[in-house]
N, CA and C atoms as an extended XYZ file, in Angstrom:
258
Properties=species:S:1:pos:R:3:atomname:S:1:resname:S:1:resid:I:1 pbc="F F F"
N       -23.100       14.381       17.245 N   MET     1
C       -23.207       13.279       16.318 CA  MET     1
C       -22.745       13.741       14.989 C   MET     1
N       -22.009       12.828       14.322 N   ILE     2
C       -21.476       13.123       12.897 CA  ILE     2
C       -22.234       12.302       11.978 C   ILE     2
N       -22.617       12.901       10.848 N   ALA     3
C       -23.397       12.195        9.803 CA  ALA     3
C       -22.932       12.657        8.433 C   ALA     3
N       -23.075       11.822        7.476 N   GLY     4
C       -22.662       12.141        6.071 CA  GLY     4
C       -23.163       11.024        5.126 C   GLY     4
N       -22.992       11.268        3.857 N   ILE     5
C       -23.348       10.396        2.798 CA  ILE     5
C       -22.083        9.868        2.075 C   ILE     5
N       -21.974        8.554        1.873 N   ALA     6
C       -20.950        7.913        1.146 CA  ALA     6
C       -21.519        7.348       -0.115 C   ALA     6
N       -20.862        7.620       -1.274 N   THR     7
C       -21.324        7.189       -2.557 CA  THR     7
C       -20.440        6.002       -3.050 C   THR     7
N       -21.059        4.912       -3.473 N   GLY     8
C       -20.274        3.783       -3.926 CA  GLY     8
C       -19.596        3.976       -5.215 C   GLY     8
N       -18.454        3.233       -5.348 N   VAL     9
C       -17.696        3.201       -6.663 CA  VAL     9
C       -17.439        1.742       -7.032 C   VAL     9
N       -17.036        1.572       -8.239 N   GLY    10
C       -16.764        0.164       -8.762 CA  GLY    10
C       -18.074       -0.620       -8.770 C   GLY    10
N       -18.110       -1.820       -8.118 N   THR    11
C       -19.306       -2.653       -8.170 CA  THR    11
C       -20.431       -2.002       -7.381 C   THR    11
N       -20.172       -1.039       -6.512 N   LEU    12
C       -21.234       -0.393       -5.781 CA  LEU    12
C       -21.563        1.036       -6.381 C   LEU    12
N       -21.088        1.255       -7.613 N   ALA    13
C       -21.346        2.610       -8.257 CA  ALA    13
C       -22.781        2.934       -8.253 C   ALA    13
N       -23.035        4.162       -7.853 N   GLY    14
C       -24.375        4.752       -7.806 CA  GLY    14
C       -25.151        4.493       -6.538 C   GLY    14
N       -24.665        3.575       -5.667 N   MET    15
C       -25.317        3.350       -4.416 CA  MET    15
C       -24.939        4.454       -3.470 C   MET    15
N       -25.867        4.901       -2.598 N   GLU    16
C       -25.544        5.800       -1.541 CA  GLU    16
C       -25.829        5.233       -0.115 C   GLU    16
N       -24.984        5.595        0.774 N   PHE    17
C       -25.094        5.066        2.162 CA  PHE    17
C       -25.084        6.289        3.071 C   PHE    17
N       -26.033        6.354        3.956 N   GLU    18
C       -26.049        7.404        4.970 CA  GLU    18
C       -25.274        6.836        6.181 C   GLU    18
N       -24.211        7.501        6.586 N   LEU    19
C       -23.388        7.109        7.729 CA  LEU    19
C       -23.655        8.023        8.892 C   LEU    19
N       -23.843        7.461       10.113 N   THR    20
C       -24.037        8.289       11.331 CA  THR    20
C       -23.259        7.702       12.384 C   THR    20
N       -22.586        8.539       13.127 N   SER    21
C       -21.702        8.131       14.228 CA  SER    21
C       -22.649        7.430       15.304 C   SER    21
N       -22.133        6.444       15.966 N   ASN    22
C       -22.862        5.760       16.956 CA  ASN    22
C       -22.908        6.540       18.249 C   ASN    22
N       -24.147        7.022       18.686 N   PRO    23
C       -24.230        7.944       19.823 CA  PRO    23
C       -23.754        7.265       21.123 C   PRO    23
N       -23.681        5.976       21.184 N   MET    24
C       -23.229        5.348       22.390 CA  MET    24
C       -21.674        5.174       22.544 C   MET    24
N       -20.987        5.441       21.455 N   GLN    25
C       -19.555        5.388       21.434 CA  GLN    25
C       -18.969        6.586       20.639 C   GLN    25
N       -18.451        7.533       21.367 N   ASN    26
C       -17.907        8.722       20.691 CA  ASN    26
C       -16.612        8.375       19.989 C   ASN    26
N       -16.312        9.154       18.886 N   PRO    27
C       -15.039        8.993       18.214 CA  PRO    27
C       -13.898        9.260       19.187 C   PRO    27
N       -12.856        8.564       19.009 N   GLN    28
C       -11.661        8.690       19.879 CA  GLN    28
C       -10.416        9.009       19.062 C   GLN    28
N        -9.564        9.830       19.623 N   ALA    29
C        -8.271       10.101       18.953 CA  ALA    29
C        -7.250       10.285       20.088 C   ALA    29
N        -6.037        9.733       19.866 N   GLY    30
C        -5.031        9.869       20.890 CA  GLY    30
C        -4.216        8.552       21.002 C   GLY    30
N        -3.337        8.531       21.927 N   ILE    31
C        -2.458        7.332       22.203 CA  ILE    31
C        -3.372        6.138       22.581 C   ILE    31
N        -3.284        5.082       21.801 N   GLY    32
C        -4.066        3.890       22.002 CA  GLY    32
C        -5.485        3.945       21.534 C   GLY    32
N        -5.921        4.968       20.917 N   ALA    33
C        -7.343        5.134       20.538 CA  ALA    33
C        -7.748        4.171       19.429 C   ALA    33
N        -6.813        3.609       18.690 N   ASN    34
C        -7.261        2.763       17.621 CA  ASN    34
C        -7.412        1.346       18.116 C   ASN    34
N        -7.214        1.101       19.382 N   ALA    35
C        -7.384       -0.230       19.997 CA  ALA    35
C        -6.525       -1.337       19.440 C   ALA    35
N        -5.481       -0.878       18.677 N   LYS    36
C        -4.469       -1.845       18.134 CA  LYS    36
C        -3.077       -1.731       18.811 C   LYS    36
N        -2.701       -0.495       18.897 N   ASP    37
C        -1.340       -0.180       19.523 CA  ASP    37
C        -1.515        0.717       20.745 C   ASP    37
N        -1.298        0.234       21.906 N   ASP    38
C        -1.535        1.076       23.180 CA  ASP    38
C        -0.469        2.118       23.365 C   ASP    38
N         0.509        2.214       22.498 N   HIS    39
C         1.534        3.199       22.622 CA  HIS    39
C         1.706        4.100       21.431 C   HIS    39
N         0.821        3.987       20.412 N   GLU    40
C         0.860        4.764       19.212 CA  GLU    40
C        -0.381        5.662       19.100 C   GLU    40
N        -0.199        6.783       18.389 N   LEU    41
C        -1.383        7.604       18.113 CA  LEU    41
C        -2.370        6.878       17.190 C   LEU    41
N        -3.643        7.011       17.454 N   GLY    42
C        -4.710        6.318       16.661 CA  GLY    42
C        -5.945        7.066       16.659 C   GLY    42
N        -6.924        6.598       15.858 N   PHE    43
C        -8.260        7.145       15.676 CA  PHE    43
C        -9.234        6.004       15.562 C   PHE    43
N       -10.358        6.063       16.236 N   SER    44
C       -11.375        5.040       16.114 CA  SER    44
C       -12.751        5.730       16.059 C   SER    44
N       -13.673        5.178       15.212 N   MET    45
C       -15.051        5.675       15.169 CA  MET    45
C       -15.986        4.570       14.886 C   MET    45
N       -17.091        4.503       15.557 N   TRP    46
C       -18.167        3.536       15.327 CA  TRP    46
C       -19.271        4.181       14.686 C   TRP    46
N       -19.945        3.545       13.732 N   PHE    47
C       -21.041        4.203       12.922 CA  PHE    47
C       -22.150        3.243       12.686 C   PHE    47
N       -23.291        3.704       12.283 N   THR    48
C       -24.354        2.942       11.750 CA  THR    48
C       -24.436        3.372       10.273 C   THR    48
N       -24.962        2.519        9.396 N   TRP    49
C       -25.100        2.869        8.032 CA  TRP    49
C       -26.426        2.381        7.465 C   TRP    49
N       -27.023        3.117        6.506 N   GLU    50
C       -28.268        2.786        5.896 CA  GLU    50
C       -28.125        2.982        4.406 C   GLU    50
N       -28.480        1.993        3.594 N   ARG    51
C       -28.480        2.145        2.165 CA  ARG    51
C       -29.726        2.969        1.779 C   ARG    51
N       -29.461        4.027        1.043 N   THR    52
C       -30.559        4.956        0.648 CA  THR    52
C       -30.852        4.780       -0.786 C   THR    52
N       -32.049        5.105       -1.194 N   GLY    53
C       -32.458        4.905       -2.614 CA  GLY    53
C       -32.700        3.538       -2.989 C   GLY    53
N       -33.031        3.292       -4.268 N   ASP    54
C       -33.422        1.988       -4.738 CA  ASP    54
C       -32.335        1.237       -5.501 C   ASP    54
N       -31.148        1.907       -5.633 N   LYS    55
C       -30.072        1.251       -6.384 CA  LYS    55
C       -29.610        0.006       -5.695 C   LYS    55
N       -29.461       -1.063       -6.391 N   TYR    56
C       -29.034       -2.331       -5.789 CA  TYR    56
C       -27.940       -2.932       -6.681 C   TYR    56
N       -26.731       -3.036       -6.158 N   ALA    57
C       -25.568       -3.416       -6.997 CA  ALA    57
C       -25.385       -4.918       -6.990 C   ALA    57
N       -26.261       -5.646       -7.742 N   GLY    58
C       -26.038       -7.061       -7.991 CA  GLY    58
C       -25.817       -7.926       -6.785 C   GLY    58
N       -26.434       -7.638       -5.610 N   GLY    59
C       -26.301       -8.523       -4.490 CA  GLY    59
C       -25.121       -8.240       -3.596 C   GLY    59
N       -24.270       -7.305       -3.887 N   TYR    60
C       -23.126       -7.040       -3.039 CA  TYR    60
C       -23.499       -6.468       -1.770 C   TYR    60
N       -24.554       -5.741       -1.658 N   VAL    61
C       -25.005       -5.186       -0.353 CA  VAL    61
C       -26.500       -5.582       -0.205 C   VAL    61
N       -26.696       -6.649        0.422 N   ALA    62
C       -28.034       -7.226        0.525 CA  ALA    62
C       -28.814       -6.556        1.694 C   ALA    62
N       -28.050       -6.142        2.744 N   ASN    63
C       -28.718       -5.528        3.859 CA  ASN    63
C       -29.075       -4.074        3.590 C   ASN    63
N       -30.099       -3.654        4.154 N   LYS    64
C       -30.559       -2.215        4.043 CA  LYS    64
C       -29.757       -1.386        5.066 C   LYS    64
N       -29.355       -1.902        6.183 N   ASP    65
C       -28.604       -1.153        7.202 CA  ASP    65
C       -27.659       -2.037        7.908 C   ASP    65
N       -26.772       -1.421        8.711 N   GLY    66
C       -25.808       -2.183        9.479 CA  GLY    66
C       -24.966       -1.320       10.386 C   GLY    66
N       -23.926       -1.914       10.976 N   LYS    67
C       -22.967       -1.175       11.776 CA  LYS    67
C       -21.624       -1.415       11.255 C   LYS    67
N       -20.652       -0.477       11.592 N   GLY    68
C       -19.259       -0.640       11.236 CA  GLY    68
C       -18.378        0.215       12.123 C   GLY    68
N       -17.054        0.021       11.879 N   ASP    69
C       -16.139        0.860       12.600 CA  ASP    69
C       -14.938        1.151       11.764 C   ASP    69
N       -14.261        2.216       12.095 N   ILE    70
C       -12.978        2.620       11.444 CA  ILE    70
C       -11.894        2.738       12.510 C   ILE    70
N       -10.767        2.093       12.223 N   ASN    71
C        -9.632        2.172       13.120 CA  ASN    71
C        -8.429        2.566       12.292 C   ASN    71
N        -7.726        3.597       12.709 N   SER    72
C        -6.601        4.060       11.911 CA  SER    72
C        -5.458        4.478       12.779 C   SER    72
N        -4.291        4.340       12.246 N   ASP    73
C        -3.061        4.835       12.888 CA  ASP    73
C        -2.970        6.356       12.466 C   ASP    73
N        -2.444        7.112       13.354 N   LEU    74
C        -2.156        8.534       13.043 CA  LEU    74
C        -0.664        8.717       13.162 C   LEU    74
N        -0.107        9.584       12.304 N   LEU    75
C         1.343        9.871       12.379 CA  LEU    75
C         1.480       11.300       12.946 C   LEU    75
N         2.460       11.424       13.852 N   TYR    76
C         2.858       12.720       14.331 CA  TYR    76
C         3.959       13.257       13.464 C   TYR    76
N         3.727       14.455       13.018 N   ILE    77
C         4.752       15.139       12.154 CA  ILE    77
C         5.148       16.442       12.872 C   ILE    77
N         6.417       16.594       13.143 N   ASP    78
C         6.875       17.856       13.775 CA  ASP    78
C         6.448       19.039       12.917 C   ASP    78
N         5.952       20.063       13.642 N   PRO    79
C         5.597       21.264       12.888 CA  PRO    79
C         6.689       21.871       12.071 C   PRO    79
N         6.407       22.316       10.912 N   VAL    80
C         7.408       22.957       10.062 CA  VAL    80
C         7.408       24.457       10.446 C   VAL    80
N         8.488       25.075       10.839 N   PRO    81
C         8.503       26.493       11.213 CA  PRO    81
C         8.232       27.363        9.990 C   PRO    81
N         7.474       28.366       10.207 N   LEU    82
C         7.110       29.343        9.126 CA  LEU    82
C         8.340       30.293        8.898 C   LEU    82
N         8.515       30.631        7.618 N   PRO    83
C         9.685       31.539        7.313 CA  PRO    83
C         9.501       32.797        8.051 C   PRO    83
N        10.608       33.423        8.454 N   ALA    84
C        10.535       34.780        9.140 CA  ALA    84
C        10.016       35.815        8.201 C   ALA    84
N         9.178       36.673        8.720 N   ALA    85
C         8.656       37.844        7.928 CA  ALA    85
C         9.760       38.712        7.751 C   ALA    85
N         9.735       39.315        6.619 N   GLY    86
C        10.785       40.306        6.434 CA  GLY    86
C        10.958       40.792        5.077 C   GLY    86
């Protein structure tokens, strides 16, 4: 399980959210993993979030908790050879 804290910026400044990976759906990385392009490298992760503390940013985040997901494309870059020692 992956967990962490995200801190809001802008209109959410000062708010904190605890993010936890969804134990029923493991993060995925690889060809087609972003569920958008079945022939491209991608990454997907599903998570739950909970607003922590009492900070409330003017109604922008009314819920105390929820679910979300991240889908991203990954780029493959050929390895750069290291210079020869000498």
